[in-house]
Each structure stands twice: as C-alpha cells, then as structure tokens.
C-alpha positions as CSV (number, residue, x, y, z in Angstrom):
1,X,6.0,-47.2,19.7
2,X,2.6,-47.7,21.4
3,X,1.8,-44.4,22.9
4,X,1.7,-42.0,19.8
5,X,-0.2,-44.9,17.4
6,X,-2.9,-44.5,20.6
7,X,-3.5,-40.5,21.2
8,X,-3.7,-40.9,16.9
9,X,-6.1,-43.1,17.6
10,X,-8.2,-41.4,20.2
11,X,-7.5,-38.2,18.4
12,X,-9.3,-39.8,15.2
13,X,-11.6,-41.6,16.6
14,X,-12.9,-39.7,19.5
15,X,-11.6,-36.5,19.1
16,X,-12.4,-36.2,15.2
17,X,-9.8,-34.8,14.4
18,X,-8.4,-35.3,11.1
19,X,-5.7,-35.4,8.6
20,X,-5.3,-32.2,5.8
21,X,-6.1,-32.9,2.9
22,X,-3.5,-31.1,0.3
23,X,-4.4,-28.2,-1.8
24,X,-3.6,-30.0,-4.9
25,X,-5.9,-33.3,-4.5
26,X,-8.1,-33.2,-6.9
27,X,-11.9,-32.0,-5.3
28,X,-13.6,-35.4,-6.3
29,X,-11.2,-37.3,-4.5
30,X,-11.1,-34.8,-1.5
31,X,-14.7,-34.6,-1.3
32,X,-14.6,-38.7,-1.2
33,X,-12.4,-38.8,1.2
34,X,-14.1,-36.2,3.9
35,X,-17.0,-38.6,2.8
36,X,-15.2,-41.1,4.3
37,X,-14.0,-39.9,6.9
38,X,-18.1,-39.0,8.3
39,X,-18.0,-38.9,12.1
40,X,-21.9,-40.6,11.6
41,X,-21.8,-44.1,9.9
42,X,-24.9,-43.9,8.4
43,X,-23.6,-41.1,6.5
44,X,-20.6,-42.4,5.5
45,X,-21.1,-43.7,1.3
46,X,-21.6,-47.5,0.9
47,X,-18.7,-49.4,-0.6
48,X,-20.9,-49.5,-3.7
49,X,-21.2,-46.3,-4.0
50,X,-17.6,-45.5,-3.0
51,X,-16.9,-48.5,-6.0
52,X,-19.4,-46.3,-8.6
53,X,-17.8,-42.8,-8.2
54,X,-14.3,-44.5,-8.3
55,X,-15.5,-45.9,-11.5
56,X,-17.0,-42.2,-12.4
57,X,-13.1,-41.2,-12.1
58,X,-11.5,-43.8,-13.8
59,X,-13.5,-43.0,-17.0
60,X,-12.8,-39.5,-17.1
61,X,-8.8,-40.2,-16.3
62,X,-9.8,-42.4,-19.3
63,X,-10.2,-39.9,-21.3
64,X,-8.1,-37.0,-19.8
65,X,-5.3,-39.3,-20.4
66,X,-6.3,-39.9,-24.0
67,X,-6.6,-36.8,-25.0
68,X,-3.2,-35.7,-24.1
69,X,-1.8,-38.7,-25.5
70,X,-3.6,-37.8,-28.7
71,X,-2.4,-33.6,-28.0
72,X,1.7,-35.3,-27.1
73,X,0.9,-36.9,-31.0
74,X,0.0,-34.0,-33.0
75,X,3.1,-32.1,-31.2
76,X,5.3,-34.1,-32.2
77,X,4.0,-34.6,-35.8
78,X,4.0,-31.1,-36.5
79,X,7.2,-31.0,-34.7
80,X,8.8,-34.0,-37.5
81,X,7.3,-31.7,-40.0
82,X,9.6,-28.3,-38.8
83,X,12.4,-29.8,-38.7
84,X,12.0,-32.0,-42.2
C-alpha cells in the first residue's frame, strides 16, 4: 500500500503529473483546479481568491437553480391547465 502511494506522491510532486479533468466538468471549475495545480506556488490562487471564485460560482448556481425552478413551475402549471 505504501509503495503505490509513494509513486503517486513522486509523480505529482516531482514530475508534475496531474489527473485528467473530465470534459463534462464546468470550465470554471476546471480552471480553478488547474490554477491550484500550478507547479509554482506563487502563481497558485490564495485562499481568499478561491473563496471569491467559489462565492461567485455559488451565486451563478443559485440563479440557475431559481431559473430552472421557475421554468419547471411554468411547465407544471401549463400541464395542469391542459389536463383540466
């Protein structure tokens, strides 16, 4: 168990290997992940920068969820009118 873990640590820590980010991941998330993986610590985002980006994403997802709920309510309302 220790040997494979050391191989992963060596690959990530010394050879700059990174996991592949799935193509269906939101590009904003993928960008944040890649920024955190920068091999130069000075170019990585600070914790404060990450918090700001996460808050911005949270607001976007909240707006998106509200819009989807409104649309679902309209569709459900239209369906009940048609069924009457």
